[in-house]
All heavy atoms as atom14 arrays in JSON, in Angstrom:
{
  "sequence": "MRSSATPFKALSDGRVKDAFGAWSTCMKAKGFTYASPVAAVDDTRGNVLMSSLLRQ",
  "atom14_mask": [
    [1, 1, 1, 1, 1, 1, 1, 1, 0, 0, 0, 0, 0, 0],
    [1, 1, 1, 1, 1, 1, 1, 1, 1, 1, 1, 0, 0, 0],
    [1, 1, 1, 1, 1, 1, 0, 0, 0, 0, 0, 0, 0, 0],
    [1, 1, 1, 1, 1, 1, 0, 0, 0, 0, 0, 0, 0, 0],
    [1, 1, 1, 1, 1, 0, 0, 0, 0, 0, 0, 0, 0, 0],
    [1, 1, 1, 1, 1, 1, 1, 0, 0, 0, 0, 0, 0, 0],
    [1, 1, 1, 1, 1, 1, 1, 0, 0, 0, 0, 0, 0, 0],
    [1, 1, 1, 1, 1, 1, 1, 1, 1, 1, 1, 0, 0, 0],
    [1, 1, 1, 1, 1, 1, 1, 1, 1, 0, 0, 0, 0, 0],
    [1, 1, 1, 1, 1, 0, 0, 0, 0, 0, 0, 0, 0, 0],
    [1, 1, 1, 1, 1, 1, 1, 1, 0, 0, 0, 0, 0, 0],
    [1, 1, 1, 1, 1, 1, 0, 0, 0, 0, 0, 0, 0, 0],
    [1, 1, 1, 1, 1, 1, 1, 1, 0, 0, 0, 0, 0, 0],
    [1, 1, 1, 1, 0, 0, 0, 0, 0, 0, 0, 0, 0, 0],
    [1, 1, 1, 1, 1, 1, 1, 1, 1, 1, 1, 0, 0, 0],
    [1, 1, 1, 1, 1, 1, 1, 0, 0, 0, 0, 0, 0, 0],
    [1, 1, 1, 1, 1, 1, 1, 1, 1, 0, 0, 0, 0, 0],
    [1, 1, 1, 1, 1, 1, 1, 1, 0, 0, 0, 0, 0, 0],
    [1, 1, 1, 1, 1, 0, 0, 0, 0, 0, 0, 0, 0, 0],
    [1, 1, 1, 1, 1, 1, 1, 1, 1, 1, 1, 0, 0, 0],
    [1, 1, 1, 1, 0, 0, 0, 0, 0, 0, 0, 0, 0, 0],
    [1, 1, 1, 1, 1, 0, 0, 0, 0, 0, 0, 0, 0, 0],
    [1, 1, 1, 1, 1, 1, 1, 1, 1, 1, 1, 1, 1, 1],
    [1, 1, 1, 1, 1, 1, 0, 0, 0, 0, 0, 0, 0, 0],
    [1, 1, 1, 1, 1, 1, 1, 0, 0, 0, 0, 0, 0, 0],
    [1, 1, 1, 1, 1, 1, 0, 0, 0, 0, 0, 0, 0, 0],
    [1, 1, 1, 1, 1, 1, 1, 1, 0, 0, 0, 0, 0, 0],
    [1, 1, 1, 1, 1, 1, 1, 1, 1, 0, 0, 0, 0, 0],
    [1, 1, 1, 1, 1, 0, 0, 0, 0, 0, 0, 0, 0, 0],
    [1, 1, 1, 1, 1, 1, 1, 1, 1, 0, 0, 0, 0, 0],
    [1, 1, 1, 1, 0, 0, 0, 0, 0, 0, 0, 0, 0, 0],
    [1, 1, 1, 1, 1, 1, 1, 1, 1, 1, 1, 0, 0, 0],
    [1, 1, 1, 1, 1, 1, 1, 0, 0, 0, 0, 0, 0, 0],
    [1, 1, 1, 1, 1, 1, 1, 1, 1, 1, 1, 1, 0, 0],
    [1, 1, 1, 1, 1, 0, 0, 0, 0, 0, 0, 0, 0, 0],
    [1, 1, 1, 1, 1, 1, 0, 0, 0, 0, 0, 0, 0, 0],
    [1, 1, 1, 1, 1, 1, 1, 0, 0, 0, 0, 0, 0, 0],
    [1, 1, 1, 1, 1, 1, 1, 0, 0, 0, 0, 0, 0, 0],
    [1, 1, 1, 1, 1, 0, 0, 0, 0, 0, 0, 0, 0, 0],
    [1, 1, 1, 1, 1, 0, 0, 0, 0, 0, 0, 0, 0, 0],
    [1, 1, 1, 1, 1, 1, 1, 0, 0, 0, 0, 0, 0, 0],
    [1, 1, 1, 1, 1, 1, 1, 1, 0, 0, 0, 0, 0, 0],
    [1, 1, 1, 1, 1, 1, 1, 1, 0, 0, 0, 0, 0, 0],
    [1, 1, 1, 1, 1, 1, 1, 0, 0, 0, 0, 0, 0, 0],
    [1, 1, 1, 1, 1, 1, 1, 1, 1, 1, 1, 0, 0, 0],
    [1, 1, 1, 1, 0, 0, 0, 0, 0, 0, 0, 0, 0, 0],
    [1, 1, 1, 1, 1, 1, 1, 1, 0, 0, 0, 0, 0, 0],
    [1, 1, 1, 1, 1, 1, 1, 0, 0, 0, 0, 0, 0, 0],
    [1, 1, 1, 1, 1, 1, 1, 1, 0, 0, 0, 0, 0, 0],
    [1, 1, 1, 1, 1, 1, 1, 1, 0, 0, 0, 0, 0, 0],
    [1, 1, 1, 1, 1, 1, 0, 0, 0, 0, 0, 0, 0, 0],
    [1, 1, 1, 1, 1, 1, 0, 0, 0, 0, 0, 0, 0, 0],
    [1, 1, 1, 1, 1, 1, 1, 1, 0, 0, 0, 0, 0, 0],
    [1, 1, 1, 1, 1, 1, 1, 1, 0, 0, 0, 0, 0, 0],
    [1, 1, 1, 1, 1, 1, 1, 1, 1, 1, 1, 0, 0, 0],
    [1, 1, 1, 1, 1, 1, 1, 1, 1, 0, 0, 0, 0, 0]
  ],
  "atom14_positions": [
    [[-24.47, 22.68, 11.66], [-24.34, 21.33, 12.15], [-23.68, 20.46, 11.09], [-24.07, 20.46, 9.94], [-25.72, 20.8, 12.52], [-25.71, 19.43, 13.09], [-27.4, 19.03, 13.62], [-27.03, 17.76, 14.73], [0.0, 0.0, 0.0], [0.0, 0.0, 0.0], [0.0, 0.0, 0.0], [0.0, 0.0, 0.0], [0.0, 0.0, 0.0], [0.0, 0.0, 0.0]],
    [[-22.65, 19.74, 11.52], [-21.95, 18.89, 10.56], [-22.57, 17.51, 10.5], [-23.1, 17.01, 11.48], [-20.48, 18.77, 10.96], [-19.74, 20.05, 10.79], [-18.27, 19.85, 10.78], [-17.74, 19.55, 12.1], [-16.49, 19.26, 12.32], [-15.64, 19.23, 11.35], [-16.08, 18.99, 13.53], [0.0, 0.0, 0.0], [0.0, 0.0, 0.0], [0.0, 0.0, 0.0]],
    [[-22.48, 16.91, 9.36], [-22.98, 15.56, 9.16], [-22.05, 14.56, 9.84], [-20.85, 14.75, 9.91], [-23.05, 15.27, 7.67], [-23.2, 13.89, 7.43], [0.0, 0.0, 0.0], [0.0, 0.0, 0.0], [0.0, 0.0, 0.0], [0.0, 0.0, 0.0], [0.0, 0.0, 0.0], [0.0, 0.0, 0.0], [0.0, 0.0, 0.0], [0.0, 0.0, 0.0]],
    [[-22.61, 13.45, 10.32], [-21.79, 12.4, 10.91], [-20.92, 11.72, 9.85], [-19.98, 11.02, 10.17], [-22.66, 11.37, 11.62], [-23.52, 10.74, 10.7], [0.0, 0.0, 0.0], [0.0, 0.0, 0.0], [0.0, 0.0, 0.0], [0.0, 0.0, 0.0], [0.0, 0.0, 0.0], [0.0, 0.0, 0.0], [0.0, 0.0, 0.0], [0.0, 0.0, 0.0]],
    [[-21.23, 11.96, 8.57], [-20.44, 11.38, 7.49], [-19.19, 12.21, 7.17], [-18.32, 11.76, 6.45], [-21.29, 11.24, 6.24], [0.0, 0.0, 0.0], [0.0, 0.0, 0.0], [0.0, 0.0, 0.0], [0.0, 0.0, 0.0], [0.0, 0.0, 0.0], [0.0, 0.0, 0.0], [0.0, 0.0, 0.0], [0.0, 0.0, 0.0], [0.0, 0.0, 0.0]],
    [[-19.09, 13.41, 7.74], [-17.97, 14.3, 7.43], [-16.6, 13.66, 7.63], [-15.75, 13.76, 6.74], [-18.08, 15.61, 8.24], [-19.31, 16.24, 7.9], [-16.93, 16.56, 7.94], [0.0, 0.0, 0.0], [0.0, 0.0, 0.0], [0.0, 0.0, 0.0], [0.0, 0.0, 0.0], [0.0, 0.0, 0.0], [0.0, 0.0, 0.0], [0.0, 0.0, 0.0]],
    [[-16.33, 12.98, 8.75], [-15.0, 12.36, 8.9], [-14.72, 11.32, 7.82], [-13.58, 11.18, 7.38], [-15.05, 11.71, 10.28], [-16.14, 12.42, 11.0], [-17.13, 12.83, 9.95], [0.0, 0.0, 0.0], [0.0, 0.0, 0.0], [0.0, 0.0, 0.0], [0.0, 0.0, 0.0], [0.0, 0.0, 0.0], [0.0, 0.0, 0.0], [0.0, 0.0, 0.0]],
    [[-15.75, 10.62, 7.38], [-15.55, 9.61, 6.36], [-15.31, 10.22, 4.99], [-14.56, 9.67, 4.18], [-16.73, 8.64, 6.33], [-16.9, 7.91, 7.63], [-17.89, 8.27, 8.52], [-16.02, 6.89, 8.0], [-18.03, 7.62, 9.73], [-16.14, 6.24, 9.21], [-17.15, 6.6, 10.08], [0.0, 0.0, 0.0], [0.0, 0.0, 0.0], [0.0, 0.0, 0.0]],
    [[-15.91, 11.37, 4.73], [-15.67, 12.07, 3.47], [-14.21, 12.5, 3.39], [-13.61, 12.5, 2.32], [-16.58, 13.28, 3.35], [-18.04, 12.94, 3.1], [-18.89, 14.17, 3.14], [-19.07, 14.72, 1.77], [-20.0, 15.86, 1.74], [0.0, 0.0, 0.0], [0.0, 0.0, 0.0], [0.0, 0.0, 0.0], [0.0, 0.0, 0.0], [0.0, 0.0, 0.0]],
    [[-13.64, 12.86, 4.52], [-12.25, 13.3, 4.55], [-11.31, 12.2, 4.08], [-10.24, 12.49, 3.52], [-11.86, 13.75, 5.95], [0.0, 0.0, 0.0], [0.0, 0.0, 0.0], [0.0, 0.0, 0.0], [0.0, 0.0, 0.0], [0.0, 0.0, 0.0], [0.0, 0.0, 0.0], [0.0, 0.0, 0.0], [0.0, 0.0, 0.0], [0.0, 0.0, 0.0]],
    [[-11.68, 10.95, 4.28], [-10.82, 9.84, 3.89], [-10.58, 9.77, 2.39], [-9.61, 9.17, 1.94], [-11.4, 8.51, 4.39], [-11.48, 8.36, 5.91], [-12.17, 7.05, 6.28], [-10.11, 8.44, 6.55], [0.0, 0.0, 0.0], [0.0, 0.0, 0.0], [0.0, 0.0, 0.0], [0.0, 0.0, 0.0], [0.0, 0.0, 0.0], [0.0, 0.0, 0.0]],
    [[-11.44, 10.4, 1.61], [-11.26, 10.4, 0.16], [-10.47, 11.61, -0.33], [-10.14, 11.7, -1.52], [-12.61, 10.33, -0.56], [-13.36, 11.49, -0.28], [0.0, 0.0, 0.0], [0.0, 0.0, 0.0], [0.0, 0.0, 0.0], [0.0, 0.0, 0.0], [0.0, 0.0, 0.0], [0.0, 0.0, 0.0], [0.0, 0.0, 0.0], [0.0, 0.0, 0.0]],
    [[-10.13, 12.52, 0.57], [-9.35, 13.71, 0.22], [-7.89, 13.3, -0.01], [-7.29, 12.59, 0.8], [-9.44, 14.71, 1.38], [-8.77, 16.03, 1.06], [-7.55, 16.04, 0.73], [-9.44, 17.06, 1.16], [0.0, 0.0, 0.0], [0.0, 0.0, 0.0], [0.0, 0.0, 0.0], [0.0, 0.0, 0.0], [0.0, 0.0, 0.0], [0.0, 0.0, 0.0]],
    [[-7.32, 13.75, -1.1], [-5.94, 13.42, -1.45], [-4.94, 13.81, -0.38], [-3.95, 13.1, -0.15], [0.0, 0.0, 0.0], [0.0, 0.0, 0.0], [0.0, 0.0, 0.0], [0.0, 0.0, 0.0], [0.0, 0.0, 0.0], [0.0, 0.0, 0.0], [0.0, 0.0, 0.0], [0.0, 0.0, 0.0], [0.0, 0.0, 0.0], [0.0, 0.0, 0.0]],
    [[-5.18, 14.91, 0.3], [-4.27, 15.35, 1.36], [-4.3, 14.39, 2.54], [-3.26, 14.09, 3.13], [-4.63, 16.76, 1.82], [-4.45, 17.8, 0.71], [-5.08, 19.1, 1.08], [-6.55, 18.9, 1.14], [-7.42, 19.83, 1.46], [-7.01, 21.04, 1.78], [-8.71, 19.58, 1.48], [0.0, 0.0, 0.0], [0.0, 0.0, 0.0], [0.0, 0.0, 0.0]],
    [[-5.48, 13.88, 2.86], [-5.6, 12.91, 3.95], [-4.93, 11.6, 3.53], [-4.19, 11.0, 4.31], [-7.07, 12.69, 4.33], [-7.22, 11.56, 5.34], [-7.67, 13.98, 4.87], [0.0, 0.0, 0.0], [0.0, 0.0, 0.0], [0.0, 0.0, 0.0], [0.0, 0.0, 0.0], [0.0, 0.0, 0.0], [0.0, 0.0, 0.0], [0.0, 0.0, 0.0]],
    [[-5.15, 11.19, 2.3], [-4.51, 9.96, 1.8], [-2.99, 10.08, 1.86], [-2.3, 9.15, 2.26], [-4.97, 9.66, 0.37], [-6.4, 9.18, 0.29], [-6.77, 8.9, -1.15], [-8.19, 8.42, -1.27], [-8.55, 8.11, -2.65], [0.0, 0.0, 0.0], [0.0, 0.0, 0.0], [0.0, 0.0, 0.0], [0.0, 0.0, 0.0], [0.0, 0.0, 0.0]],
    [[-2.47, 11.24, 1.47], [-1.01, 11.46, 1.53], [-0.5, 11.41, 2.96], [0.53, 10.8, 3.25], [-0.64, 12.81, 0.9], [-0.81, 12.85, -0.61], [-0.96, 11.77, -1.23], [-0.8, 13.97, -1.16], [0.0, 0.0, 0.0], [0.0, 0.0, 0.0], [0.0, 0.0, 0.0], [0.0, 0.0, 0.0], [0.0, 0.0, 0.0], [0.0, 0.0, 0.0]],
    [[-1.22, 12.04, 3.87], [-0.82, 12.04, 5.28], [-0.87, 10.63, 5.85], [0.04, 10.22, 6.58], [-1.72, 12.97, 6.09], [0.0, 0.0, 0.0], [0.0, 0.0, 0.0], [0.0, 0.0, 0.0], [0.0, 0.0, 0.0], [0.0, 0.0, 0.0], [0.0, 0.0, 0.0], [0.0, 0.0, 0.0], [0.0, 0.0, 0.0], [0.0, 0.0, 0.0]],
    [[-1.9, 9.88, 5.52], [-2.0, 8.5, 6.0], [-0.87, 7.65, 5.42], [-0.33, 6.77, 6.1], [-3.36, 7.9, 5.65], [-4.47, 8.28, 6.59], [-4.33, 9.28, 7.53], [-5.69, 7.64, 6.5], [-5.36, 9.63, 8.39], [-6.74, 7.96, 7.36], [-6.57, 8.96, 8.3], [0.0, 0.0, 0.0], [0.0, 0.0, 0.0], [0.0, 0.0, 0.0]],
    [[-0.51, 7.9, 4.16], [0.59, 7.17, 3.55], [1.91, 7.44, 4.26], [2.68, 6.53, 4.53], [0.0, 0.0, 0.0], [0.0, 0.0, 0.0], [0.0, 0.0, 0.0], [0.0, 0.0, 0.0], [0.0, 0.0, 0.0], [0.0, 0.0, 0.0], [0.0, 0.0, 0.0], [0.0, 0.0, 0.0], [0.0, 0.0, 0.0], [0.0, 0.0, 0.0]],
    [[2.15, 8.7, 4.59], [3.36, 9.07, 5.32], [3.34, 8.44, 6.72], [4.36, 7.94, 7.2], [3.48, 10.58, 5.42], [0.0, 0.0, 0.0], [0.0, 0.0, 0.0], [0.0, 0.0, 0.0], [0.0, 0.0, 0.0], [0.0, 0.0, 0.0], [0.0, 0.0, 0.0], [0.0, 0.0, 0.0], [0.0, 0.0, 0.0], [0.0, 0.0, 0.0]],
    [[2.2, 8.45, 7.37], [2.06, 7.85, 8.69], [2.35, 6.36, 8.62], [3.08, 5.81, 9.45], [0.64, 8.11, 9.21], [0.38, 7.56, 10.58], [0.57, 8.2, 11.77], [-0.11, 6.25, 10.91], [0.22, 7.37, 12.81], [-0.2, 6.16, 12.3], [-0.49, 5.15, 10.14], [-0.64, 5.02, 12.95], [-0.93, 4.01, 10.79], [-1.01, 3.96, 12.18]],
    [[1.79, 5.7, 7.61], [1.98, 4.26, 7.44], [3.45, 3.92, 7.22], [3.98, 2.96, 7.78], [1.14, 3.75, 6.27], [1.27, 2.36, 6.12], [0.0, 0.0, 0.0], [0.0, 0.0, 0.0], [0.0, 0.0, 0.0], [0.0, 0.0, 0.0], [0.0, 0.0, 0.0], [0.0, 0.0, 0.0], [0.0, 0.0, 0.0], [0.0, 0.0, 0.0]],
    [[4.13, 4.73, 6.42], [5.56, 4.52, 6.16], [6.36, 4.67, 7.45], [7.25, 3.86, 7.74], [6.06, 5.52, 5.1], [5.34, 5.29, 3.88], [7.54, 5.37, 4.86], [0.0, 0.0, 0.0], [0.0, 0.0, 0.0], [0.0, 0.0, 0.0], [0.0, 0.0, 0.0], [0.0, 0.0, 0.0], [0.0, 0.0, 0.0], [0.0, 0.0, 0.0]],
    [[6.05, 5.68, 8.23], [6.72, 5.9, 9.52], [6.47, 4.72, 10.45], [7.4, 4.23, 11.1], [6.22, 7.2, 10.13], [6.93, 7.56, 11.75], [0.0, 0.0, 0.0], [0.0, 0.0, 0.0], [0.0, 0.0, 0.0], [0.0, 0.0, 0.0], [0.0, 0.0, 0.0], [0.0, 0.0, 0.0], [0.0, 0.0, 0.0], [0.0, 0.0, 0.0]],
    [[5.24, 4.25, 10.52], [4.91, 3.14, 11.4], [5.6, 1.86, 10.95], [6.04, 1.05, 11.78], [3.4, 2.94, 11.46], [2.65, 4.1, 12.1], [3.32, 4.62, 13.71], [3.03, 3.15, 14.67], [0.0, 0.0, 0.0], [0.0, 0.0, 0.0], [0.0, 0.0, 0.0], [0.0, 0.0, 0.0], [0.0, 0.0, 0.0], [0.0, 0.0, 0.0]],
    [[5.71, 1.66, 9.64], [6.39, 0.47, 9.13], [7.84, 0.45, 9.58], [8.38, -0.6, 9.92], [6.29, 0.43, 7.6], [6.73, -0.88, 7.02], [6.4, -0.95, 5.55], [6.67, -2.36, 5.04], [6.26, -2.53, 3.67], [0.0, 0.0, 0.0], [0.0, 0.0, 0.0], [0.0, 0.0, 0.0], [0.0, 0.0, 0.0], [0.0, 0.0, 0.0]],
    [[8.47, 1.62, 9.62], [9.86, 1.71, 10.09], [9.97, 1.32, 11.57], [11.04, 0.92, 12.03], [10.39, 3.12, 9.88], [0.0, 0.0, 0.0], [0.0, 0.0, 0.0], [0.0, 0.0, 0.0], [0.0, 0.0, 0.0], [0.0, 0.0, 0.0], [0.0, 0.0, 0.0], [0.0, 0.0, 0.0], [0.0, 0.0, 0.0], [0.0, 0.0, 0.0]],
    [[8.86, 1.4, 12.31], [8.83, 1.03, 13.72], [8.33, -0.39, 13.93], [8.14, -0.82, 15.06], [7.96, 2.02, 14.5], [8.52, 3.44, 14.5], [7.63, 4.36, 15.29], [8.1, 5.79, 15.25], [9.39, 6.03, 15.83], [0.0, 0.0, 0.0], [0.0, 0.0, 0.0], [0.0, 0.0, 0.0], [0.0, 0.0, 0.0], [0.0, 0.0, 0.0]],
    [[8.1, -1.1, 12.82], [7.69, -2.5, 12.91], [6.19, -2.77, 12.86], [5.75, -3.88, 13.12], [0.0, 0.0, 0.0], [0.0, 0.0, 0.0], [0.0, 0.0, 0.0], [0.0, 0.0, 0.0], [0.0, 0.0, 0.0], [0.0, 0.0, 0.0], [0.0, 0.0, 0.0], [0.0, 0.0, 0.0], [0.0, 0.0, 0.0], [0.0, 0.0, 0.0]],
    [[5.39, -1.76, 12.53], [3.94, -1.92, 12.44], [3.51, -1.82, 10.99], [4.07, -1.06, 10.21], [3.23, -0.82, 13.25], [3.55, -0.87, 14.71], [4.53, -0.07, 15.26], [2.87, -1.75, 15.55], [4.81, -0.1, 16.61], [3.15, -1.81, 16.9], [4.13, -0.98, 17.44], [0.0, 0.0, 0.0], [0.0, 0.0, 0.0], [0.0, 0.0, 0.0]],
    [[2.51, -2.58, 10.62], [2.07, -2.6, 9.22], [0.63, -2.13, 9.05], [-0.13, -2.69, 8.29], [2.21, -4.02, 8.63], [1.48, -4.94, 9.46], [3.66, -4.44, 8.55], [0.0, 0.0, 0.0], [0.0, 0.0, 0.0], [0.0, 0.0, 0.0], [0.0, 0.0, 0.0], [0.0, 0.0, 0.0], [0.0, 0.0, 0.0], [0.0, 0.0, 0.0]],
    [[0.26, -1.1, 9.75], [-1.08, -0.53, 9.6], [-1.14, 0.35, 8.36], [-0.23, 1.14, 8.11], [-1.43, 0.31, 10.82], [-1.5, -0.47, 12.1], [-0.55, -0.28, 13.1], [-2.51, -1.39, 12.31], [-0.62, -0.99, 14.28], [-2.59, -2.12, 13.49], [-1.63, -1.91, 14.47], [-1.71, -2.62, 15.63], [0.0, 0.0, 0.0], [0.0, 0.0, 0.0]],
    [[-2.23, 0.23, 7.62], [-2.42, 1.05, 6.43], [-2.78, 2.49, 6.77], [-2.53, 3.4, 5.99], [-3.5, 0.45, 5.55], [0.0, 0.0, 0.0], [0.0, 0.0, 0.0], [0.0, 0.0, 0.0], [0.0, 0.0, 0.0], [0.0, 0.0, 0.0], [0.0, 0.0, 0.0], [0.0, 0.0, 0.0], [0.0, 0.0, 0.0], [0.0, 0.0, 0.0]],
    [[-3.36, 2.68, 7.95], [-3.79, 4.01, 8.34], [-3.98, 4.06, 9.86], [-4.06, 3.02, 10.51], [-5.11, 4.36, 7.67], [-6.16, 3.62, 8.25], [0.0, 0.0, 0.0], [0.0, 0.0, 0.0], [0.0, 0.0, 0.0], [0.0, 0.0, 0.0], [0.0, 0.0, 0.0], [0.0, 0.0, 0.0], [0.0, 0.0, 0.0], [0.0, 0.0, 0.0]],
    [[-4.08, 5.27, 10.41], [-4.39, 5.38, 11.83], [-5.73, 4.72, 12.18], [-5.88, 4.17, 13.27], [-4.45, 6.89, 12.07], [-3.65, 7.49, 10.97], [-3.83, 6.58, 9.79], [0.0, 0.0, 0.0], [0.0, 0.0, 0.0], [0.0, 0.0, 0.0], [0.0, 0.0, 0.0], [0.0, 0.0, 0.0], [0.0, 0.0, 0.0], [0.0, 0.0, 0.0]],
    [[-6.66, 4.74, 11.25], [-7.95, 4.1, 11.49], [-7.76, 2.6, 11.69], [-8.36, 2.0, 12.6], [-8.92, 4.38, 10.31], [-10.23, 3.63, 10.49], [-9.16, 5.87, 10.16], [0.0, 0.0, 0.0], [0.0, 0.0, 0.0], [0.0, 0.0, 0.0], [0.0, 0.0, 0.0], [0.0, 0.0, 0.0], [0.0, 0.0, 0.0], [0.0, 0.0, 0.0]],
    [[-6.91, 1.98, 10.89], [-6.65, 0.55, 11.04], [-5.99, 0.25, 12.37], [-6.27, -0.78, 12.99], [-5.77, 0.07, 9.89], [0.0, 0.0, 0.0], [0.0, 0.0, 0.0], [0.0, 0.0, 0.0], [0.0, 0.0, 0.0], [0.0, 0.0, 0.0], [0.0, 0.0, 0.0], [0.0, 0.0, 0.0], [0.0, 0.0, 0.0], [0.0, 0.0, 0.0]],
    [[-5.13, 1.12, 12.84], [-4.47, 0.92, 14.13], [-5.48, 0.98, 15.26], [-5.44, 0.17, 16.19], [-3.38, 1.97, 14.33], [0.0, 0.0, 0.0], [0.0, 0.0, 0.0], [0.0, 0.0, 0.0], [0.0, 0.0, 0.0], [0.0, 0.0, 0.0], [0.0, 0.0, 0.0], [0.0, 0.0, 0.0], [0.0, 0.0, 0.0], [0.0, 0.0, 0.0]],
    [[-6.39, 1.91, 15.19], [-7.42, 2.04, 16.22], [-8.33, 0.81, 16.22], [-8.75, 0.34, 17.27], [-8.25, 3.33, 16.01], [-9.47, 3.36, 16.91], [-7.37, 4.55, 16.25], [0.0, 0.0, 0.0], [0.0, 0.0, 0.0], [0.0, 0.0, 0.0], [0.0, 0.0, 0.0], [0.0, 0.0, 0.0], [0.0, 0.0, 0.0], [0.0, 0.0, 0.0]],
    [[-8.59, 0.27, 15.05], [-9.48, -0.88, 14.93], [-8.81, -2.21, 15.22], [-9.45, -3.25, 15.16], [-10.09, -0.93, 13.52], [-11.11, 0.17, 13.29], [-11.6, 0.75, 14.28], [-11.4, 0.45, 12.11], [0.0, 0.0, 0.0], [0.0, 0.0, 0.0], [0.0, 0.0, 0.0], [0.0, 0.0, 0.0], [0.0, 0.0, 0.0], [0.0, 0.0, 0.0]],
    [[-7.52, -2.2, 15.55], [-6.78, -3.43, 15.82], [-7.42, -4.16, 17.01], [-7.49, -3.63, 18.12], [-5.33, -3.1, 16.13], [-4.45, -4.34, 16.22], [-4.97, -5.46, 16.39], [-3.22, -4.18, 16.13], [0.0, 0.0, 0.0], [0.0, 0.0, 0.0], [0.0, 0.0, 0.0], [0.0, 0.0, 0.0], [0.0, 0.0, 0.0], [0.0, 0.0, 0.0]],
    [[-7.87, -5.37, 16.78], [-8.57, -6.13, 17.82], [-7.63, -6.76, 18.85], [-8.09, -7.36, 19.8], [-9.44, -7.24, 17.19], [-8.59, -8.1, 16.43], [-10.52, -6.64, 16.31], [0.0, 0.0, 0.0], [0.0, 0.0, 0.0], [0.0, 0.0, 0.0], [0.0, 0.0, 0.0], [0.0, 0.0, 0.0], [0.0, 0.0, 0.0], [0.0, 0.0, 0.0]],
    [[-6.34, -6.62, 18.67], [-5.39, -7.18, 19.64], [-5.26, -6.29, 20.87], [-4.46, -6.53, 21.75], [-4.01, -7.34, 19.0], [-3.99, -8.37, 17.88], [-2.65, -8.43, 17.24], [-2.41, -7.15, 16.56], [-1.23, -6.77, 16.09], [-0.19, -7.53, 16.22], [-1.09, -5.62, 15.49], [0.0, 0.0, 0.0], [0.0, 0.0, 0.0], [0.0, 0.0, 0.0]],
    [[-6.03, -5.25, 20.93], [-5.94, -4.34, 22.06], [-5.13, -3.12, 21.66], [-4.9, -2.86, 20.49], [0.0, 0.0, 0.0], [0.0, 0.0, 0.0], [0.0, 0.0, 0.0], [0.0, 0.0, 0.0], [0.0, 0.0, 0.0], [0.0, 0.0, 0.0], [0.0, 0.0, 0.0], [0.0, 0.0, 0.0], [0.0, 0.0, 0.0], [0.0, 0.0, 0.0]],
    [[-4.69, -2.42, 22.62], [-3.97, -1.18, 22.35], [-2.47, -1.45, 22.21], [-1.64, -0.8, 22.85], [-4.26, -0.17, 23.45], [-4.14, 1.25, 22.96], [-3.63, 1.49, 21.88], [-4.59, 2.18, 23.75], [0.0, 0.0, 0.0], [0.0, 0.0, 0.0], [0.0, 0.0, 0.0], [0.0, 0.0, 0.0], [0.0, 0.0, 0.0], [0.0, 0.0, 0.0]],
    [[-2.11, -2.41, 21.37], [-0.73, -2.81, 21.16], [0.1, -1.64, 20.62], [1.19, -1.37, 21.1], [-0.66, -4.0, 20.18], [0.78, -4.35, 19.85], [-1.4, -5.19, 20.74], [0.0, 0.0, 0.0], [0.0, 0.0, 0.0], [0.0, 0.0, 0.0], [0.0, 0.0, 0.0], [0.0, 0.0, 0.0], [0.0, 0.0, 0.0], [0.0, 0.0, 0.0]],
    [[-0.43, -0.94, 19.67], [0.27, 0.16, 19.04], [0.65, 1.25, 20.03], [1.8, 1.62, 20.16], [-0.57, 0.75, 17.91], [-0.04, 2.02, 17.25], [1.28, 1.74, 16.56], [-1.04, 2.56, 16.27], [0.0, 0.0, 0.0], [0.0, 0.0, 0.0], [0.0, 0.0, 0.0], [0.0, 0.0, 0.0], [0.0, 0.0, 0.0], [0.0, 0.0, 0.0]],
    [[-0.32, 1.74, 20.75], [-0.05, 2.85, 21.66], [0.89, 2.45, 22.79], [1.79, 3.18, 23.14], [-1.36, 3.41, 22.23], [-2.21, 4.09, 21.18], [-1.32, 5.26, 20.15], [-1.14, 6.62, 21.25], [0.0, 0.0, 0.0], [0.0, 0.0, 0.0], [0.0, 0.0, 0.0], [0.0, 0.0, 0.0], [0.0, 0.0, 0.0], [0.0, 0.0, 0.0]],
    [[0.71, 1.26, 23.34], [1.59, 0.85, 24.42], [3.02, 0.69, 23.93], [3.96, 1.01, 24.63], [1.08, -0.43, 25.08], [1.06, -1.5, 24.16], [0.0, 0.0, 0.0], [0.0, 0.0, 0.0], [0.0, 0.0, 0.0], [0.0, 0.0, 0.0], [0.0, 0.0, 0.0], [0.0, 0.0, 0.0], [0.0, 0.0, 0.0], [0.0, 0.0, 0.0]],
    [[3.19, 0.22, 22.7], [4.53, 0.07, 22.14], [5.18, 1.41, 21.9], [6.37, 1.59, 22.16], [4.45, -0.71, 20.82], [4.0, -2.01, 21.05], [0.0, 0.0, 0.0], [0.0, 0.0, 0.0], [0.0, 0.0, 0.0], [0.0, 0.0, 0.0], [0.0, 0.0, 0.0], [0.0, 0.0, 0.0], [0.0, 0.0, 0.0], [0.0, 0.0, 0.0]],
    [[4.42, 2.36, 21.39], [4.98, 3.68, 21.1], [5.33, 4.44, 22.37], [6.3, 5.17, 22.41], [4.01, 4.48, 20.24], [3.83, 3.97, 18.82], [2.75, 4.79, 18.11], [5.12, 4.01, 18.03], [0.0, 0.0, 0.0], [0.0, 0.0, 0.0], [0.0, 0.0, 0.0], [0.0, 0.0, 0.0], [0.0, 0.0, 0.0], [0.0, 0.0, 0.0]],
    [[4.53, 4.26, 23.4], [4.79, 4.96, 24.65], [6.07, 4.49, 25.32], [6.72, 5.23, 26.04], [3.61, 4.81, 25.6], [2.34, 5.57, 25.19], [1.19, 5.19, 26.1], [2.58, 7.06, 25.2], [0.0, 0.0, 0.0], [0.0, 0.0, 0.0], [0.0, 0.0, 0.0], [0.0, 0.0, 0.0], [0.0, 0.0, 0.0], [0.0, 0.0, 0.0]],
    [[6.46, 3.26, 25.04], [7.7, 2.72, 25.63], [8.93, 3.25, 24.93], [10.02, 3.14, 25.44], [7.69, 1.19, 25.57], [6.82, 0.58, 26.64], [6.9, -0.92, 26.62], [5.83, -1.34, 25.72], [5.9, -2.34, 24.87], [6.97, -3.05, 24.77], [4.89, -2.64, 24.08], [0.0, 0.0, 0.0], [0.0, 0.0, 0.0], [0.0, 0.0, 0.0]],
    [[8.8, 3.8, 23.74], [9.97, 4.24, 22.97], [10.42, 5.61, 23.37], [9.77, 6.44, 23.83], [9.65, 4.21, 21.49], [9.44, 2.81, 20.99], [9.18, 2.76, 19.5], [9.09, 3.77, 18.81], [9.03, 1.57, 18.99], [0.0, 0.0, 0.0], [0.0, 0.0, 0.0], [0.0, 0.0, 0.0], [0.0, 0.0, 0.0], [0.0, 0.0, 0.0]]
  ]
}
């Protein structure tokens, strides 16, 4: 059984940080300034990110 903290522990892994950095750079090129996918999901403006990407 995995701990509910497991996903959060992954956020401190250098590989995850590198992947999030690459994701953030890609998103910035599309006009979004999210630091990570987690920040995009937590965006209180609604699902702006996903609806914008689906239109492209």
